[in-house]
Backbone bond lengths (Angstrom), bond angles and torsions (degrees), N, CA, C in turn:
res aa  C-N    CA-C-N  psi(-1)  N-CA   C-N-CA  omega(-1)  CA-C   N-CA-C  phi
1 M - - - 1.469 - - 1.523 109.40 -
2 S 1.305 117.20 129.01 1.458 121.41 -178.77 1.522 110.49 -90.71
3 T 1.337 116.51 134.53 1.461 121.74 174.06 1.529 111.25 -95.51
4 Q 1.335 116.99 -9.17 1.458 124.43 178.28 1.520 114.27 73.42
5 H 1.327 118.41 -20.12 1.452 121.19 179.20 1.524 108.92 -154.36
6 S 1.324 115.73 162.42 1.453 121.80 -173.85 1.529 111.66 -79.52
7 K 1.334 114.31 153.85 1.456 121.23 175.45 1.526 108.87 -137.99
8 I 1.339 115.39 146.72 1.459 121.98 177.83 1.520 108.34 -127.05
9 K 1.334 116.25 119.67 1.466 121.06 177.86 1.522 109.16 -109.51
10 F 1.327 115.77 130.95 1.455 122.31 178.18 1.524 108.70 -87.34
11 L 1.339 116.04 125.24 1.457 121.17 -178.27 1.528 112.55 -103.83
12 G 1.313 116.55 11.63 1.452 120.85 179.53 1.514 112.40 96.24
13 H 1.332 115.55 145.97 1.460 124.12 -179.42 1.529 110.35 61.37
14 A 1.340 118.07 -102.35 1.469 120.63 179.44 1.522 111.36 -131.83
15 S 1.313 116.89 22.72 1.466 122.37 -178.49 1.528 110.85 -100.72
16 F 1.330 114.94 137.56 1.455 120.24 -177.83 1.527 110.99 -137.87
17 Q 1.320 113.83 152.55 1.464 121.76 173.26 1.518 108.05 -122.46
18 L 1.320 116.54 118.54 1.459 121.90 178.36 1.522 109.15 -104.04
19 T 1.324 115.45 137.82 1.461 121.65 173.25 1.518 107.74 -114.41
20 T 1.320 116.60 123.37 1.457 121.16 -178.34 1.525 109.99 -81.59
21 P 1.334 118.20 166.57 1.458 119.94 178.17 1.528 112.87 -58.62
22 E 1.336 117.18 -24.68 1.474 121.16 178.99 1.524 112.57 -86.11
23 G 1.338 116.52 -1.16 1.450 120.12 179.36 1.514 114.56 89.35
24 H 1.340 118.30 7.69 1.451 120.60 177.46 1.534 109.89 -75.88
25 I 1.326 115.63 147.44 1.458 122.16 -177.51 1.528 109.67 -107.25
26 I 1.328 115.47 126.00 1.464 122.45 176.26 1.523 107.80 -118.72
27 L 1.323 116.56 124.32 1.459 121.44 173.53 1.521 108.70 -100.46
28 V 1.314 116.15 134.25 1.463 121.64 178.54 1.527 108.46 -115.39
29 D 1.323 115.58 121.46 1.467 122.55 -179.05 1.526 111.92 45.19
30 P 1.333 117.65 56.65 1.464 119.18 -178.50 1.527 111.57 -64.92
31 W 1.331 115.52 130.11 1.460 122.37 175.82 1.523 106.89 -131.96
32 F 1.320 114.96 96.59 1.456 121.41 -177.54 1.528 112.51 -103.44
33 T 1.325 117.25 -33.16 1.456 121.90 -173.81 1.525 110.16 -87.14
34 G 1.320 115.85 107.06 1.457 119.99 177.96 1.509 114.98 84.30
35 N 1.321 118.34 8.78 1.460 121.22 178.65 1.526 109.27 -78.16
36 P 1.324 119.39 109.10 1.464 120.35 -176.76 1.516 113.28 -68.82
37 A 1.330 117.52 -15.66 1.466 120.68 -178.10 1.524 112.60 -95.93
38 L 1.325 117.90 -5.99 1.463 120.09 -179.14 1.529 109.70 -65.57
39 P 1.334 118.23 129.70 1.466 119.44 179.81 1.527 111.55 -57.69
40 A 1.323 116.09 135.70 1.466 120.43 -176.83 1.518 112.17 -61.56
41 D 1.328 117.10 -28.61 1.460 120.06 -177.26 1.524 112.88 -95.66
42 Y 1.342 117.47 7.89 1.459 119.12 -179.31 1.515 110.80 -71.51
43 T 1.322 115.52 134.01 1.462 122.35 176.78 1.518 108.67 -116.93
44 I 1.305 116.30 127.99 1.460 120.01 177.66 1.530 108.59 -62.24
45 P 1.326 117.84 129.75 1.468 119.73 -177.50 1.530 112.32 -58.47
46 E 1.319 115.97 146.67 1.467 119.87 176.93 1.519 111.07 -63.06
47 Q 1.331 115.58 -36.28 1.460 120.12 179.29 1.521 109.10 -114.98
48 I 1.317 115.20 123.66 1.462 122.06 172.74 1.517 106.93 -121.02
49 D 1.323 116.86 120.60 1.463 120.31 -174.17 1.522 113.07 -91.77
50 L 1.335 117.19 -31.21 1.460 120.12 -176.04 1.525 109.19 -152.95
51 I 1.335 115.72 138.86 1.463 121.95 172.46 1.518 108.24 -120.13
52 L 1.327 116.18 130.02 1.454 122.59 175.73 1.525 108.63 -109.34
53 I 1.330 116.70 131.02 1.462 121.54 -178.15 1.517 108.80 -128.01
54 T 1.331 116.51 120.94 1.464 120.51 -174.96 1.528 113.15 -85.35
55 H 1.337 117.20 -32.12 1.469 119.78 -179.46 1.520 109.66 -167.90
56 G 1.336 116.01 177.87 1.447 120.64 -167.39 1.510 117.26 -97.35
57 H 1.321 119.79 8.71 1.464 119.81 177.22 1.524 110.53 -66.06
58 R 1.325 116.22 150.41 1.462 120.86 -170.19 1.515 113.82 -63.20
59 D 1.341 117.42 -22.62 1.460 119.39 178.68 1.531 112.19 -87.48
60 H 1.334 116.28 7.58 1.472 121.08 176.28 1.526 111.92 -130.96
61 L 1.320 116.17 -26.05 1.464 122.35 177.35 1.524 107.09 -114.77
62 D 1.321 116.71 95.84 1.459 121.52 -175.05 1.526 110.70 -56.25
63 S 1.323 116.48 140.61 1.466 120.44 -178.41 1.528 112.38 -63.66
64 K 1.336 116.68 -18.38 1.465 120.56 178.58 1.530 111.14 -112.13
65 I 1.341 115.97 26.77 1.468 119.42 -177.43 1.525 111.70 -61.24
66 I 1.325 117.58 -34.61 1.464 120.01 -179.34 1.525 110.01 -65.39
67 D 1.335 117.63 -41.13 1.467 120.61 176.34 1.528 110.65 -62.52
68 L 1.341 116.98 -39.32 1.464 120.79 179.44 1.525 110.38 -64.32
69 I 1.322 117.05 -42.01 1.471 120.89 179.01 1.523 110.22 -64.32
70 R 1.304 117.24 -42.76 1.469 120.61 -178.50 1.520 112.47 -67.98
71 S 1.325 117.43 -35.90 1.464 120.34 -176.12 1.518 113.25 -81.71
72 H 1.353 117.87 -25.55 1.459 120.34 -174.08 1.529 113.95 -115.50
73 S 1.319 117.52 -11.90 1.471 123.19 175.17 1.522 114.13 53.53
74 P 1.335 118.58 46.05 1.466 119.11 175.02 1.521 110.45 -80.11
75 K 1.310 116.70 166.49 1.448 120.72 161.71 1.527 107.25 -79.88
76 V 1.323 116.35 154.18 1.450 120.90 -176.89 1.522 109.59 -131.32
77 I 1.324 115.78 131.35 1.467 121.89 169.54 1.517 106.10 -116.42
78 A 1.318 116.59 117.20 1.454 121.29 -174.50 1.514 110.25 -129.45
79 N 1.326 114.59 155.06 1.450 119.55 166.58 1.534 108.11 -44.93
80 P 1.333 118.85 134.12 1.465 120.50 -172.41 1.530 114.85 -53.86
81 I 1.333 117.53 -36.52 1.459 119.35 179.71 1.528 110.52 -73.00
82 V 1.322 117.26 -37.66 1.462 121.12 175.16 1.526 109.78 -63.17
83 R 1.330 116.65 -39.99 1.472 119.92 177.15 1.527 110.96 -58.74
84 L 1.324 117.15 -44.60 1.468 120.46 178.74 1.526 110.68 -61.13
85 F 1.337 116.74 -41.44 1.464 120.31 177.15 1.526 110.74 -59.35
86 L 1.328 116.61 -48.87 1.460 120.11 -177.54 1.524 111.71 -63.93
87 Q 1.326 116.90 -38.56 1.458 119.85 177.36 1.529 110.87 -63.27
88 E 1.306 116.52 -40.58 1.462 119.60 179.53 1.528 111.89 -70.64
89 Q 1.337 116.87 -17.48 1.463 120.73 174.67 1.523 111.72 -90.51
90 G 1.333 116.86 3.35 1.458 119.95 172.77 1.507 116.34 108.11
91 V 1.343 118.50 2.32 1.471 119.77 176.19 1.527 107.84 -75.13
92 P 1.336 118.95 123.77 1.468 120.93 -176.06 1.529 112.69 -62.01
93 E 1.298 115.59 148.68 1.463 120.95 -177.51 1.518 112.08 -61.37
94 H 1.346 117.52 -32.48 1.462 120.06 -175.93 1.531 112.96 -68.35
95 V 1.336 116.90 -14.25 1.460 120.41 178.15 1.526 110.99 -67.74
96 F 1.319 117.01 -28.30 1.455 121.63 -169.78 1.522 112.44 -93.48
97 E 1.330 114.49 141.85 1.453 122.22 162.75 1.522 105.19 -97.42
98 Q 1.315 116.85 102.29 1.455 120.61 -172.84 1.529 111.14 -75.88
99 M 1.325 115.71 136.44 1.452 121.06 176.51 1.514 108.77 -163.79
100 N 1.337 115.60 173.98 1.461 121.37 179.90 1.524 108.04 -145.35
101 A 1.324 115.96 175.29 1.460 121.69 -174.25 1.524 111.02 -56.72
102 G 1.328 115.47 132.19 1.457 121.88 179.69 1.507 113.91 97.77
103 G 1.341 117.08 -17.10 1.455 120.72 -177.83 1.517 112.56 -89.04
104 T 1.323 115.42 156.63 1.460 123.12 178.19 1.522 109.38 -131.54
105 I 1.327 116.96 137.89 1.456 121.05 173.32 1.524 108.58 -128.60
106 S 1.312 115.98 160.39 1.463 122.55 173.84 1.525 108.16 -109.18
107 F 1.327 115.95 133.28 1.458 120.62 -178.68 1.518 108.95 -152.68
108 L 1.331 116.91 122.56 1.462 122.41 177.37 1.520 112.83 52.45
109 Q 1.334 116.04 52.02 1.464 123.60 178.38 1.539 112.29 61.58
110 T 1.322 116.70 20.47 1.462 122.35 179.47 1.520 109.11 -128.84
111 K 1.331 117.06 139.89 1.461 121.13 174.92 1.525 108.92 -103.19
112 I 1.327 115.00 133.76 1.456 121.62 -179.59 1.517 108.64 -120.72
113 T 1.326 116.86 125.48 1.464 122.56 173.92 1.523 108.38 -115.44
114 M 1.323 116.82 133.16 1.463 120.84 174.78 1.522 108.82 -92.87
115 T 1.321 116.56 129.55 1.459 122.16 -177.58 1.532 110.27 -113.63
116 N 1.307 115.32 167.55 1.458 120.47 171.58 1.527 110.33 -72.43
117 A 1.324 114.70 156.00 1.464 122.70 165.66 1.520 106.05 -144.45
118 F 1.311 116.57 154.80 1.460 120.79 -179.29 1.523 108.66 -111.14
119 H 1.344 114.18 95.91 1.460 120.56 -173.93 1.521 107.08 -166.62
120 F 1.315 118.04 123.20 1.461 121.81 179.92 1.521 109.53 -84.57
121 A 1.325 116.39 136.46 1.463 119.78 -173.87 1.525 110.91 -142.30
122 Q 1.326 113.85 169.27 1.453 121.96 176.39 1.522 107.74 -155.39
123 V 1.310 116.24 172.87 1.460 121.98 178.60 1.521 108.37 -115.20
124 W 1.342 116.20 134.27 1.460 120.19 171.06 1.524 108.14 -82.88
125 M 1.317 116.37 119.60 1.458 122.65 -175.22 1.531 110.73 -76.08
126 P 1.336 117.19 159.96 1.472 119.83 177.74 1.522 113.55 -57.28
127 D 1.348 117.77 -27.28 1.466 120.56 179.70 1.533 112.54 -86.92
128 G 1.337 116.75 5.87 1.453 120.93 177.67 1.512 114.59 91.50
129 K 1.318 117.49 -8.96 1.450 120.66 178.89 1.529 110.52 -82.88
130 I 1.330 114.97 167.53 1.462 120.68 -178.70 1.528 109.28 -108.92
131 G 1.336 116.43 137.45 1.454 120.22 178.32 1.515 111.37 -156.79
132 Y 1.317 116.36 -172.12 1.466 123.63 175.78 1.532 111.52 54.10
133 T 1.315 116.93 52.91 1.464 119.96 177.73 1.528 109.85 -64.55
134 H 1.321 116.12 144.47 1.464 120.00 -175.01 1.522 110.20 -165.44
135 A 1.309 115.43 165.56 1.461 122.36 169.07 1.527 108.50 -92.50
136 A 1.325 115.55 148.03 1.463 120.86 -177.34 1.530 111.15 -79.99
137 N 1.326 115.27 172.24 1.459 122.85 176.34 1.524 109.94 -131.30
138 G 1.315 116.16 169.38 1.449 123.21 168.29 1.525 108.40 -124.92
139 F 1.338 116.58 -176.62 1.459 120.82 -179.57 1.529 110.64 -142.55
140 I 1.318 115.83 144.62 1.464 123.41 163.06 1.519 106.30 -103.72
141 I 1.316 117.04 126.47 1.462 122.29 -178.83 1.527 106.95 -118.82
142 W 1.328 116.05 113.41 1.461 121.42 -174.26 1.526 108.19 -115.03
143 M 1.328 116.45 111.43 1.451 121.49 -173.16 1.529 111.60 -96.44
144 S 1.323 115.14 169.21 1.466 120.48 -168.83 1.519 113.46 -69.35
145 D 1.334 118.23 -15.80 1.462 119.85 174.92 1.526 111.39 -88.33
146 D 1.346 115.90 15.51 1.463 124.18 175.99 1.524 112.35 69.40
147 V 1.328 116.54 23.87 1.456 121.58 172.86 1.528 108.16 -93.71
148 S 1.329 116.71 125.62 1.460 120.62 178.39 1.522 109.45 -114.49
149 V 1.330 114.83 131.78 1.459 122.58 -176.90 1.526 108.19 -118.05
150 Y 1.313 116.47 127.73 1.460 121.34 174.01 1.519 107.80 -102.38
151 Y 1.331 115.76 111.15 1.459 121.97 173.27 1.515 106.22 -100.12
152 S 1.320 116.34 106.41 1.464 119.60 -170.72 1.516 113.11 -73.69
153 G 1.337 116.96 -20.75 1.443 119.41 -170.25 1.514 110.24 69.62
154 D 1.313 116.45 -177.72 1.458 120.01 176.85 1.525 108.31 -69.52
155 T 1.318 116.91 122.79 1.455 119.13 -176.14 1.522 110.66 -161.36
156 S 1.305 114.93 160.67 1.458 121.62 163.62 1.524 107.15 -86.08
157 V 1.317 116.40 171.58 1.456 119.05 170.56 1.525 107.66 -74.92
158 F 1.322 116.82 144.82 1.463 120.66 176.71 1.518 109.31 -145.27
159 G 1.330 115.23 150.46 1.460 120.90 -171.26 1.509 114.39 -60.67
160 D 1.339 116.93 -30.53 1.462 119.27 -177.83 1.523 113.01 -72.89
161 M 1.327 117.61 -0.63 1.462 118.12 169.37 1.524 110.48 -60.30
162 A 1.329 116.38 -30.17 1.466 119.89 175.79 1.522 110.38 -62.31
163 L 1.328 116.84 -38.00 1.462 120.96 178.23 1.528 110.65 -68.67
164 L 1.343 116.98 -40.31 1.460 119.65 176.21 1.523 110.66 -60.64
165 G 1.331 115.94 -40.83 1.455 119.34 177.99 1.510 112.66 -64.50
166 E 1.330 116.24 -38.47 1.465 120.50 -178.87 1.523 111.33 -70.77
167 I 1.324 116.84 -41.73 1.467 120.32 -176.22 1.528 111.70 -75.22
168 Y 1.348 116.68 -48.02 1.468 120.67 -167.98 1.519 113.65 -103.33
169 E 1.336 117.88 -16.02 1.457 122.45 178.29 1.523 111.85 45.30
170 P 1.325 118.41 58.47 1.471 119.48 -176.69 1.521 112.05 -63.00
171 D 1.326 114.39 140.39 1.465 120.47 175.75 1.522 110.57 -78.31
172 I 1.329 116.06 -35.46 1.455 122.28 -175.75 1.524 108.23 -134.15
173 A 1.314 116.77 135.82 1.455 121.32 173.14 1.524 108.87 -116.47
174 I 1.329 115.53 129.97 1.457 122.12 173.96 1.519 106.31 -101.65
175 L 1.330 116.66 112.34 1.461 122.09 -170.29 1.526 111.28 -125.61
176 P 1.331 117.91 139.38 1.461 120.12 173.93 1.526 110.33 -75.94
177 I 1.328 115.97 144.42 1.468 119.31 -179.08 1.525 111.88 -134.06
178 G 1.325 118.42 6.94 1.455 121.00 -170.61 1.510 115.36 -68.91
179 D 1.356 116.66 -24.98 1.460 122.39 -177.06 1.530 109.67 76.31
180 R 1.322 115.91 175.24 1.464 126.87 -178.65 1.532 112.30 70.71
181 F 1.333 118.44 -58.69 1.462 121.47 -178.74 1.530 112.92 -104.19
182 T 1.319 116.57 -13.46 1.469 122.67 -178.93 1.529 107.66 -144.10
183 M 1.306 115.71 -168.46 1.465 119.84 170.86 1.522 110.74 -57.17
184 G 1.321 115.39 147.55 1.448 121.54 165.04 1.517 108.92 -101.49
185 P 1.319 118.27 -175.20 1.462 120.31 -179.88 1.526 113.93 -56.67
186 L 1.332 118.21 -37.29 1.466 120.49 -179.55 1.517 110.68 -61.70
187 E 1.328 116.94 -50.22 1.470 120.27 -178.98 1.523 111.18 -68.19
188 A 1.330 116.60 -37.90 1.468 119.43 178.78 1.521 111.25 -64.26
189 A 1.332 117.05 -33.89 1.467 120.18 176.95 1.523 110.88 -61.87
190 F 1.328 117.04 -38.81 1.454 120.36 176.81 1.522 110.84 -71.98
191 A 1.329 117.78 -35.16 1.471 120.72 176.22 1.523 110.65 -60.52
192 I 1.315 116.29 -40.48 1.466 120.54 179.15 1.531 110.46 -61.84
193 R 1.319 116.33 -41.61 1.469 119.81 179.00 1.528 110.83 -66.31
194 L 1.317 117.33 -40.67 1.464 120.55 -179.90 1.523 111.18 -65.86
195 L 1.323 116.40 -40.65 1.466 121.10 -178.00 1.525 112.59 -76.66
196 K 1.335 116.00 -22.70 1.473 122.46 -175.72 1.529 111.00 57.72
197 V 1.314 114.94 39.56 1.461 121.29 -178.06 1.526 109.18 -94.78
198 K 1.340 116.66 150.32 1.456 121.09 -176.13 1.529 113.34 -111.60
199 H 1.327 117.61 -6.58 1.458 121.52 176.74 1.522 108.01 -131.38
200 V 1.324 116.39 127.62 1.463 121.27 -176.05 1.526 109.39 -133.70
201 I 1.330 115.28 134.18 1.461 121.93 172.13 1.526 107.10 -111.22
202 P 1.328 118.79 111.52 1.467 119.91 177.45 1.523 110.84 -78.92
203 C 1.337 115.89 149.56 1.462 120.46 179.31 1.519 109.17 -150.95
204 H 1.329 116.27 -178.38 1.463 123.15 176.47 1.530 110.84 58.87
205 Y 1.331 116.46 45.26 1.460 121.20 178.15 1.525 108.61 -142.00
206 G 1.315 116.68 150.12 1.454 121.56 171.63 1.515 116.46 74.43
207 T 1.322 118.14 -7.21 1.458 120.44 -177.74 1.518 111.48 -68.23
208 M 1.319 115.41 -31.56 1.462 122.59 177.95 1.519 107.61 -140.98
209 P 1.338 118.11 158.06 1.466 120.56 -174.14 1.517 114.76 -56.25
210 A 1.336 117.62 -30.41 1.468 119.93 -176.77 1.526 112.61 -69.14
211 L 1.327 117.70 -20.39 1.471 121.49 -176.86 1.523 108.47 -92.07
212 T 1.314 115.53 86.21 1.472 121.98 -166.11 1.524 114.87 -91.39
213 G 1.332 118.86 -12.57 1.460 120.44 -179.41 1.518 111.63 -63.39
214 T 1.321 116.28 150.47 1.468 121.02 -178.34 1.520 110.97 -133.60
215 P 1.338 117.27 152.08 1.467 120.15 174.13 1.521 112.60 -59.83
216 Q 1.328 117.17 -34.94 1.461 119.83 179.96 1.519 111.01 -61.70
217 R 1.328 116.70 -41.86 1.469 119.48 178.31 1.523 110.16 -65.94
218 L 1.318 117.79 -38.32 1.462 120.69 177.22 1.528 110.46 -62.40
219 K 1.313 117.39 -41.16 1.467 120.52 177.71 1.530 111.11 -62.24
220 E 1.330 116.19 -41.44 1.463 120.11 179.38 1.522 111.46 -62.26
221 L 1.315 116.84 -36.52 1.458 121.13 -176.65 1.525 113.57 -83.01
222 T 1.327 116.73 -4.86 1.473 119.82 -178.42 1.520 111.54 -124.58
223 Q 1.306 117.32 23.24 1.464 120.33 -178.92 1.526 112.23 -63.33
224 D 1.333 116.70 -21.87 1.458 120.02 -179.11 1.526 112.70 -80.97
225 Q 1.340 117.58 -4.97 1.458 121.36 -176.10 1.530 110.28 -91.36
226 A 1.329 115.77 106.85 1.473 120.71 -176.09 1.523 111.08 -63.24
227 R 1.315 115.78 136.26 1.468 125.30 174.46 1.524 113.32 63.64
228 L 1.317 117.77 15.00 1.459 120.35 177.14 1.526 109.99 -75.04
229 E 1.328 116.57 134.22 1.462 122.07 176.05 1.515 109.02 -120.10
230 I 1.340 116.35 122.69 1.457 122.80 175.19 1.527 107.25 -97.71
231 H 1.312 116.98 114.82 1.463 122.08 -177.79 1.532 108.26 -98.64
232 A 1.325 116.36 92.13 1.462 121.22 -179.53 1.534 108.11 -85.18
233 L 1.316 115.83 82.60 1.458 121.19 -175.78 1.524 110.62 -71.31
234 K 1.319 115.35 142.70 1.450 120.84 169.07 1.528 108.61 -82.52
235 A 1.320 116.61 152.82 1.459 119.88 179.00 1.527 109.73 -58.21
236 G 1.319 115.74 126.77 1.455 122.40 -176.64 1.512 113.63 97.18
237 E 1.333 117.49 -13.55 1.461 121.41 -179.24 1.523 110.17 -79.37
238 E 1.323 115.53 144.05 1.458 121.47 -177.10 1.520 110.30 -119.36
239 L 1.329 115.39 136.45 1.463 121.81 178.56 1.519 108.27 -104.34
240 D 1.322 115.69 120.39 1.461 122.42 -179.45 1.525 108.36 -93.20
241 M 1.336 116.36 122.02 1.465 119.74 -176.41 1.522 112.33 -62.85
242 A 1.315 117.31 -23.56 1.460 119.48 178.93 1.522 111.61 -66.84
243 Q 1.342 117.29 -18.99 1.456 121.10 -179.58 1.521 112.54 -82.03
244 L 1.335 117.09 -12.41 1.461 120.85 -174.47 1.516 110.30 -100.53
245 Q 1.304 115.25 150.85 1.458 121.12 174.09 1.526 107.77 -95.95
246 L 1.330 114.96 93.87 1.447 121.09 -177.96 1.516 110.19 -99.97
247 H 1.344 113.91 160.13 1.473 120.72 177.51 1.532 111.88 59.22
248 K 1.325 116.20 32.86 1.460 120.06 178.23 1.519 109.60 -100.26
249 P 1.332 118.01 142.45 1.463 119.80 178.36 1.514 111.22 -67.99
C-alpha cells in the first residue's frame, strides 16, 4: 500500500518508526522492552521491512531484538560490531545488509548511508557481562519522495557534520539533546548550523532525570536560524512529510 509520502513516528527516547511512500516500515533503534517512554497503546507493526541499529547500548538495542527479528523477518542494518554480536547469538547472516561508515546501499526504493558518530558503546551479553566494545554510527535515510532524514544516533557534535550537510543535504535531522551521554541543546544548536538543516526532531531527552536537555532550550539557542522548525514530537506522534515545506529556498 502506497502512502505517497514519508512519515516519521516518534516511539519515545530515541526510537523511531519511518513509513516510506511505498508503505514499507523502517524501525530505527527500536527499544520496546522496558522503555518508559514507549506509548502504552503502541502496537508493533505486523510487517517490519528494515531495522536500523546504531549501537549496542540497551536503550538502542532492545534486549528482545533477536525475538523481533525472528518473528517479523526484517532485513537488518546494524553497526558492524553489533552485527557480529547478533550473528554469534544465532541471527543468520542473510538477515543483514552488511555495510560500514561511508557506504550507501539501495533497499526497497530507499537509500541508506551509514555515517560516523562519536559515542563509545558496548553490548550487554545474555550472561550479564559486557563485551563487543565499539563506536556508534548514524544513518542518512533517503526515501523515494526525495525526503532525506539524518538520524545522528547518540553522538557529540563534530565538525564533519558540515560535510554531511554538504553531501546529503538532509531535510530533517533527528538529534539527541539530553546532555551527559550525548549532545545537549548547546551542542545540538551548533550541529544544526553545521548541517544547515531547517527541520529538527530532538530526541534522547527527559526519559530519565539525568537527561536534562529540553526542546525549549534548543529553540532559545537557535533563534538566529531563519525558518528553522523544531518538531518536539510527543511519544506516539507522527510527522507527515506532506505537511512540511521542504526543498524551499
